[in-house]
N, C-alpha and C positions, 0 to 999 in steps of 0.2 A: 258363372251361374248367377242368375238373378235372384236376389233375396228381397222380398217385399216385407214391409213392416207397417205397423201402426193402425190403429184407431186409438189415439191416446186419450186418457181421462184425467181430469183435474178436479179434486174435491168431490169425486163421485159423479160429476156431471159430464156427459158425453160431449166432446168437442170435435170440430172438424179436423181432419188430419192436416198437419202442416204442409204447406206447398210452396212452390216457387212461382214467380210471376208467369203468366201465360206466354207460351212461345219461347221459353228459356230452358236450357239445360246447363247445369253447373257441374263441373268436375273439380273436386276438392282433393288436393294432394297433401299427405301428411309429412312429417319431419323426414328430411332427406339425409342430413348429416354426412355430406361428402360422398354419398353413393351415386356417382354419376352413372354407373352401369345400370343400376335399378331404375333411375330416372329415365334413361333413354328407352329401356324396355317398356316401362309403364306408359311413357308418352306415345310410343308406337301403338300400344293397345288402345289408348284414348283416341288417337286419330282414326284407328280402324272402327272403333265403337261409334264415332261421330260421323263416319262416312255415310252419305246419303241423307244427312239431316240439315240440308241447306235452308230449310224453312225455319230452323230454330236459331235463336241467338245463343252462341256458345260462350260460356264464361269459365275461365280457369282461375281457381283460387288456391294459391300455395300458402300453407299455414306457418311458414317460418322454420328456423333452424336448418338452414341450407348448408351450413359449414360445421367444422369440428368433428372429431372422432373418426370419421371415414377418411379414405385416402385421397379423394379428388374434390376438395372444397372449391378450389379455383375453377375447375372444370364445370362444376355445378353452376357457379355464378356466370361463367361464360355462356352456358346453355340458356340460363334464364334471361340474360340481357338481349338475346336474339329475339327478333319479332316473332310473335305467335303465328300460327297458321292464319291465312287470310280471313278477315272478318271475325276472327275470334278476339275476345278481350281477356287479357291476363292481369290478375291482381296478385301482387306478392306482399304478404304480411311480414311484419317484423317478429322474430323470435328472440328469446333471451340471449342466444348465442351470438346473434348479429350485433347486439349492443357492446359485446366485449371487444370487437374490432375497433370501433370508434374510441372506446375508452383507452385501449392500449396505445392508439396513435397520439393521445394527449397525455398519457401517464404510463411510462414504462413499467412501473411497479405493478400494474395490472397483470403482467405476464405470469406471475406466480399462480394467481387464481385461474387465469385463462388456460394455462397448460394442464392444470388439474381437470379441466373440462374439455380436453381434446384440442386445445389451441395449437400445440406443436404440430399436429397433423395438418392443420390449416396453413401454418407458416411454411411447412415443408412443401405443400402443394404449390405455393407461389414461387418458391425458390429453395431447393435443398440446401443451398449455401447459407441460408438464414440461420440454421441451427448450429452448424459448425461442430467442433468437438465439445462434448459436455464440459461445462465449467469454464470454457474459454471466452465465449461471447457474453457480455453483460446484457441485462434487459434493455438498457439504453442503446447499446450498439445494435441489438436485434431490431429495436423499434426504428432506428434510423435507416437500417437496410430495408426493412419492410415498407417504410414510407416511400422508398424509391421504386419498389416493384408493384406497389398497389396502384393500379391504373386509374385514370380519371373516370373511365366508364364504370369501373367497379365502385368507386367512391360515389358516383352519381346514383347507382343502383341502391346502395346502402342508405343513402340520404333520402331517397324517395319511398322507402318501404312504409306501408300503411300499418296502422295499429289494429284496424278492424274493417269489416265490410258487412253489409247486410242486403239480402234479397228476399222478398216475400216474408215468410215466417222463419227465416234462418238468419242467425248472427254468427259471423266467423271471427275467431281470434286465436292467437297462438296457444295461450295457456288456459283461458277461461275468463270468467267475470266474478266480481265481488258480489256475493249474495246480499240482497237488501239495498243495492245501489242500482238506480235505473241505468239502462244500457247507454243512454246518451251522456251519463256522468261518470262512466268508467275511466280509470286513470291508467297510464302506461304501465306502471309498476305491476298492477294486477293483470292486465291484458297479456303481458309476456312472462310473468313469473308465478302467478297464483297457482296453488295446487290443492292442498288438503281442504281448505274451507269451501272451495268450489266443487271438488270431486265428491265430497261427502254430503253436499246439499241436495235436498229433494225439492227445493223451491221452484216455482214457475218463474222463469226469468223474463217472461213476456214473449220470447222467441226461443227456438231451439238453438242452443249454442253448439257450433261445430268447432272442435279444437284438436290440438295435439299435445305436446309437451310432457305428458305422463305416459311412458311406454307401457303397452299391454300386449298380450299374446295375439289377440284378434280384435277387430273393431268392436267397440262397445256402444250399444244403442240404449239409451235411457229415455225416460219420459221428458227430460228437460235438456239433454245434451247428447252429443255423439262424439266419441273419441276415436281418432283414426291414426294415432301414433303407434305403429306396430314395431318400433325399434329397428328401423331399416338397417342402421349401421352395423348391428350385431346379428340380427335375425335373418337378414336378406329378404325381408318382406316390406315392401313399400306399398302403402294402401291408397287407393283413390275412391272417394265416395261420389257417386253419381246421383244428382238430384234433378228431377223433372216432374213438374206437377206435384202429385202426392206420392210419387214413386221414389224409393230409396234403394240403391243397389251398390255393390262394390266391384271394383276391378282389382 
């Protein structure tokens, strides 16, 4: 069902509705967290929705947090490294959970924090033998075994993740932005980790910020941001925001 939004106001003055560049449709996908089943179903809906739109430039933006918590993190990455449909462009952003993989590969002591955030599910998806019997495998041994099964294609994917993207009146980032800092000067720490300072801000950021990171029951549309993290790993709801011209709708 199509939901239309907007004519937004700032400081009491009527502004033009935010829009995408002409001839472009953008599909923005929220936090997946290892739910390959939901990703495959949603992607089928996206392809069906885009059918017959050959005159439009199709952009897919994934907002990060592809791994951890859910059961099929490796499968999600396998899906994302495959080429998108012909003539589509796919942009994958970095989430805070993606940073834990590279940190663990360089520092086994990161495992304690990572496992509290769903890291064991990710390790298990790559190789059930990585976990072993509780208390038998040391973090260093797990790190060494993971380094062997973490493929070159997956390393390349993680290394090339972008911190942000922007099209027209929209700016895309995993967690959000730091209020009072221009979009061009935002730093990685805030783009993938910020929460309270951003979520509670009513400031005009210059563009509408489309983000995930903070789970909610249903998509949240504010005058300065749109949150589409609907907690897929536990709720079974993976959300896609569709942007075209001044239109906003959800799949």
